[in-house]
C-alpha positions in Angstrom: -83.7 8.9 39.8 -83.5 5.4 41.2 -85.4 5.2 44.4 -85.4 2.2 46.9 -87.5 1.2 49.7 -86.1 -1.5 51.8 -88.1 -3.4 54.5 -87.4 -2.2 58.0 -85.6 -4.6 60.4 -85.9 -2.9 63.7 -87.9 -5.2 66.2 -91.9 -4.8 65.4 -91.3 -2.0 63.1 -94.0 -2.5 60.5 -93.7 1.0 58.9 -92.5 1.3 55.3 -90.8 4.6 53.8 -93.3 4.7 50.8 -96.8 3.7 50.3 -98.3 2.6 47.2 -99.9 6.1 46.7 -96.5 7.9 47.3 -94.9 5.3 44.8 -97.3 6.2 42.1 -96.4 10.1 42.5 -92.8 9.3 42.2 -93.2 7.1 39.0 -95.4 9.8 37.4 -92.5 12.0 38.0 -90.4 9.9 35.9 -88.5 7.9 38.8 -87.8 4.2 39.0 -88.7 2.7 42.5 -87.7 -0.6 43.7 -89.3 -1.9 47.1 -88.0 -4.7 48.7 -90.5 -7.8 48.8 -92.8 -7.6 51.6 -91.9 -4.3 53.0 -95.3 -3.2 53.1 -96.9 -6.5 54.6 -97.2 -5.4 57.9 -99.7 -2.7 57.1 -101.3 -4.3 54.5 -99.5 -2.9 51.7 -98.8 -6.1 49.4 -96.4 -6.4 46.7 -99.3 -6.4 44.2 -100.2 -3.0 45.4 -96.8 -1.6 44.9 -96.5 -3.1 41.2 -99.9 -1.6 40.5 -98.6 1.8 41.5 -95.4 1.2 38.9 -92.6 -0.1 41.2 -90.6 -3.3 41.1 -90.1 -5.6 44.0 -86.8 -7.0 44.6 -84.1 -8.2 47.1 -82.7 -6.4 50.1 -79.4 -6.4 48.1 -81.0 -4.9 44.8 -83.3 -2.3 46.9 -79.9 -1.0 48.7 -78.3 -0.4 45.6 -80.5 2.6 44.5 -79.1 6.2 44.4 -81.8 7.2 46.8 -82.8 4.8 49.7 -85.8 5.9 51.5 -86.4 4.2 55.3 -88.4 5.0 58.2 -85.8 4.0 61.0 -82.1 4.5 61.3 -80.0 2.1 59.4 -78.3 -0.9 61.1 -74.5 -1.2 60.8 -75.0 -4.1 58.3 -77.3 -1.8 56.3 -74.6 1.3 56.4 -72.2 -1.4 54.8 -74.6 -1.7 52.0 -74.5 2.1 51.2 -71.8 3.6 49.1 -70.5 7.3 48.0 -73.1 7.7 45.2 -76.1 7.3 47.4 -78.3 9.1 49.4 -80.2 8.0 52.6 -83.4 9.7 53.7 -84.9 8.7 57.0 -84.8 9.1 60.7 -81.1 9.0 62.1 -80.9 10.1 65.7 -77.2 10.3 65.5 -76.8 12.3 68.6 -77.2 9.3 70.8 -75.2 6.7 68.5 -71.3 7.7 67.7 -71.0 4.2 66.1 -73.9 4.7 63.6 -72.5 8.0 62.8 -69.0 6.7 62.1 -70.5 3.8 60.0 -72.4 6.3 57.9 -69.1 8.6 57.6 -67.3 5.5 56.5 -70.1 4.5 53.9 -69.3 8.0 52.1 -72.9 8.1 51.4 -75.0 11.3 52.1 -77.3 11.1 54.7 -80.4 13.5 55.5 -82.1 13.2 58.7 -86.0 13.6 58.6 -85.8 15.0 62.2 -83.5 17.9 61.7 -85.3 19.3 58.6 -87.0 22.6 59.6 -89.7 24.8 58.3 -89.8 28.5 58.2 -91.4 28.9 61.5 -88.4 27.0 63.1 -90.7 23.7 63.4 -89.5 20.3 62.7 -92.2 19.1 60.0 -90.9 15.7 59.5 -90.7 14.8 63.2 -94.0 16.6 64.3 -96.4 13.7 63.3 -94.5 10.8 64.9 -94.2 13.2 68.1 -98.0 13.6 68.1 -98.4 9.7 67.8 -95.7 9.0 70.4 -97.3 11.5 72.9 -100.6 9.9 72.4 -99.3 6.6 73.1 -97.1 7.3 75.9 -100.3 7.9 78.3 -102.0 4.8 76.8 -98.9 2.6 77.5 -98.4 4.0 80.9 -101.8 3.6 81.8 -101.6 0.0 81.1 -98.2 -0.4 82.8 -99.5 1.1 85.7 -101.8 -2.0 86.2 -100.6 -4.9 88.2 -101.4 -7.2 85.2 -101.7 -5.8 81.8 -104.5 -6.7 79.1 -102.5 -9.5 77.9 -102.2 -11.1 81.2 -98.6 -10.0 81.9 -97.2 -8.9 85.3 -96.1 -5.3 84.7 -95.1 -4.5 88.3 -97.2 -1.5 88.1 -99.0 0.3 91.2 -102.4 -0.9 90.3 -103.8 2.5 89.9 -106.6 3.4 87.4 -105.7 6.7 85.6 -108.8 8.5 85.9 -109.8 7.1 89.5 -113.4 6.7 90.5 -115.8 8.7 92.5 -114.3 8.7 96.2 -110.8 7.7 95.0 -108.2 10.2 93.7 -107.2 10.0 89.8 -103.5 9.3 89.3 -101.0 12.0 89.0 -99.2 12.3 85.6 -96.3 14.6 84.9 -94.9 15.6 81.6 -91.9 17.1 81.2 -91.7 19.2 77.9 -94.8 21.0 76.7 -94.2 20.6 72.9 -95.9 18.4 70.4 -95.5 15.0 72.1 -96.0 16.7 75.5 -99.3 18.5 74.6 -100.7 15.4 73.1 -99.6 13.1 76.2 -101.5 15.9 78.3 -104.5 15.6 75.8 -104.9 12.1 76.1 -104.1 12.1 80.0 -106.7 14.9 80.9 -109.3 12.9 78.7 -108.8 9.5 80.8 -109.3 11.9 83.7 -106.1 12.2 85.4 -104.6 15.0 87.2 -101.9 16.7 84.9 -98.9 18.8 85.5 -97.0 20.1 82.5 -93.4 21.3 83.1 -91.3 23.4 80.8 -88.8 26.0 80.3 -90.7 28.4 78.0 -93.2 30.8 79.7 -95.0 31.6 76.4 -95.0 28.0 75.9 -96.6 27.4 79.4 -99.1 30.2 78.5 -100.0 28.4 75.2 -100.7 25.1 77.1 -102.8 27.0 79.7 -105.0 28.5 77.1 -105.2 25.3 75.2 -106.3 23.2 78.2 -108.4 26.1 79.7 -106.7 25.4 82.9 -107.4 21.9 83.3 -103.6 21.0 83.5 -101.2 22.7 86.2 -98.4 24.5 83.7 -95.1 24.7 86.0 -91.9 26.3 85.0 -89.4 23.8 84.8 -86.2 23.9 86.7 -84.3 21.4 89.0 -86.4 21.9 92.2 -89.6 21.9 90.6 -88.9 19.1 88.4 -87.5 16.7 91.4 -90.7 17.6 93.3 -93.0 16.8 90.6 -91.4 13.7 89.4 -91.1 12.4 92.9 -94.7 12.6 93.6 -95.9 11.2 90.3 -97.7 8.1 89.4 -96.8 8.2 85.6 -94.1 10.5 84.3 -93.9 11.3 80.4 -90.4 12.7 79.4 -91.1 14.7 76.3 -88.0 16.8 75.7 -85.9 17.3 72.6 -82.9 19.6 71.6 -83.0 19.1 67.7 -80.2 17.0 66.6 -78.5 16.9 70.1 -78.6 14.5 72.9 -81.4 14.7 75.5 -80.7 16.5 78.6 -80.8 14.7 81.5 -83.5 16.4 83.6 -84.5 13.6 85.6 -81.9 12.3 88.1 -81.2 8.5 89.5 -82.1 10.2 93.0 -85.5 11.3 91.7 -86.1 7.8 90.4 -85.3 6.3 93.6 -87.7 8.5 95.7 -90.8 7.7 93.6 -93.2 5.4 94.8 -92.7 1.5 94.1 -94.8 0.6 91.0 -94.8 4.2 89.3 -94.3 4.4 85.7 -91.6 6.3 83.5 -92.4 6.6 79.7 -89.3 8.1 78.2 -90.2 9.4 74.7 -87.0 11.2 74.4 -85.0 7.8 74.4 -84.1 8.0 70.8 -82.0 11.0 71.6 -80.5 9.2 74.7 -83.5 9.6 77.0 -84.3 12.5 79.5 -83.6 10.3 82.9 -80.5 9.1 84.2 -81.8 5.7 84.6 -83.3 5.3 81.0 -81.8 2.8 78.6 -83.3 1.7 75.1 -85.9 -0.9 74.9 -87.7 -2.8 72.3 -91.2 -3.8 71.8 -90.2 -7.4 72.8 -89.1 -6.5 75.9 -90.5 -2.9 76.5 -90.0 -2.5 80.2 -87.6 -2.5 82.9 -87.7 -2.0 86.6 -85.3 0.0 88.4 -85.4 1.1 91.9 -89.0 -0.2 92.1 -90.1 2.2 89.0 -91.2 0.6 85.9 -89.4 2.2 82.6 -90.8 2.1 79.3 -88.1 3.3 77.0 -89.2 1.9 73.5 -87.0 3.7 70.6 -89.9 3.3 68.0 -93.2 3.3 69.7 -95.0 4.5 66.5 -94.0 1.2 65.1 -96.9 -0.5 66.6 -99.5 1.7 65.1 -97.8 1.2 61.6 -100.7 2.2 59.6 -101.6 5.2 61.2 -98.0 6.4 61.4 -97.1 5.4 57.8 -99.6 7.4 56.3 -98.9 10.4 58.5 -94.9 10.2 57.8 -95.8 10.0 53.9 -98.0 13.0 54.1 -95.2 15.1 55.4 -91.9 13.4 53.7 -93.2 12.9 50.3 -92.9 16.6 48.9 -89.2 16.4 50.2 -88.7 13.1 48.6 -89.9 14.1 45.3 -87.6 17.4 45.4 -84.5 15.4 46.1 -85.3 12.8 43.6 -86.3 15.7 40.9 -83.1 17.9 41.6 -80.8 15.9 43.3 -79.7 16.3 46.9 -77.0 19.1 46.1 -79.5 21.3 44.3 -82.2 20.3 46.8 -80.1 21.4 49.7 -78.7 24.7 48.2 -82.2 25.7 47.1 -83.8 25.0 50.6 -81.9 26.2 53.7 -84.5 24.2 55.6 -83.9 20.8 53.9 -80.1 21.7 54.2 -80.7 21.7 57.9 -81.4 17.9 57.5 -77.9 17.3 56.1 -76.3 15.3 59.0 -73.6 13.3 56.8 -72.1 14.4 53.6 -68.6 13.8 51.9 -67.2 11.7 54.7 -68.1 14.1 57.7 -70.8 15.4 59.7 -72.7 18.5 58.8 -75.2 19.1 61.6 -73.5 21.4 64.4 -75.6 19.6 67.2 -74.8 16.2 66.0 -71.2 17.1 65.5 -70.8 18.3 69.0 -72.9 15.5 70.5 -70.7 12.7 68.8 -67.4 14.7 69.2 -66.8 15.3 65.6 -65.7 19.0 64.4 -68.1 20.4 61.8 -66.2 21.9 58.7 -66.8 25.3 57.4 -69.1 26.4 54.4 -66.1 26.0 52.1 -65.8 22.0 52.7 -69.6 21.7 51.8 -68.8 23.8 48.4 -65.8 21.0 47.8 -68.5 18.3 48.5 -70.7 19.9 45.7 -67.7 20.0 43.2 -66.8 16.4 43.8 -70.4 15.6 42.9 -70.0 17.8 39.9 -72.5 20.4 41.0 -71.8 24.3 41.6 -73.8 25.7 44.1 -73.9 29.0 46.0 -72.6 28.8 49.6 -75.5 28.0 52.1 -75.9 30.4 55.0 -77.5 29.6 58.1 -78.6 33.2 59.4 -79.5 33.4 63.2 -83.2 34.1 63.0 -85.2 34.6 66.1 -88.6 32.6 65.4 -91.5 33.7 67.3 -93.1 31.0 69.5 -94.6 28.4 67.7 -96.3 25.2 69.2 -94.5 23.3 66.4 -91.1 25.0 67.1 -87.9 22.7 67.4 -88.0 22.6 71.2 -91.6 22.0 71.2 -91.5 18.5 69.3 -89.9 15.5 70.6 -88.3 12.7 69.5 -89.2 9.0 69.2 -90.0 8.4 65.7 
């Protein structure tokens, strides 16, 4: 298969879809890989490294002309216009919060498979988990810096001037983590390590029990509801929003009234912003202008937090995506999806329509029945058995879908 790896275009996004090591694996499988010139420069992977691995380097246009296009972040509308009916896009999509992008992908006729909705046998989201780990850890680093009156770069942040861990005789900052999954647990790990007072809110008793055991009682574990969320958010110095409903828009758990009642200079880091954000006051920001102040509270709502640690995050991402990329390239997307229901869960757009239930509901597009997917297979000259999605109750896992947070 012909595989294209474009350079990412999001502001300060330095990650790349394939490393030279991953390229070498695909070339050994007999595939042709085309990498956009300079795609890996931001993390020290030069064109020469990709050429040595067996790839060609080429223009943006040629890269997007390949059968399978591998990216990191969702495509821009201009990039969607480069895609056609015979092509496959495999990347983070986050379509639930972006109806315009969804319509553009439908219009392109391309098949779009989303990293963030691919599942595993235990119900986890294996291609989202590593970015959730990174975003969770980063959220507290970012929050600690934003709580300062002046950042390390001498930029005024508007923070309260609070040291996260306090000092003898002065209480530490109060950190409230909403969502106790992959991102939330990693946020709590860093906050506790810095000496903060930490409370984690979640709706799952089994998850709260797991968190209590993991942190040996050092973090408060609180059942999340409207009352407890308001109480803890309003008293917090730093709130980390770490909530995800796979494929769907994030629920608004922090109200505008809660934010108004927070102390001036408090900080809200909304990791869930990729899926629309978990606060009514959140709106997407970029690494160029990462924060805004509303009702005295500093909001950090960058949609691609892991993009500023691109070396770590690219390697972590390739560790989990490469097996799926090889499967799609070796079999074609139709056979790959027909053979693996968990990869099929990643199918967001195909044949000019939306296939993921939560995405379809979020953007207001009816999902066709399974017979329509068979027609898509036939159009692609492939005959597949109907794909079924049995309702299976999965035992709690710290990696289960509701335990993993967006912000890829």
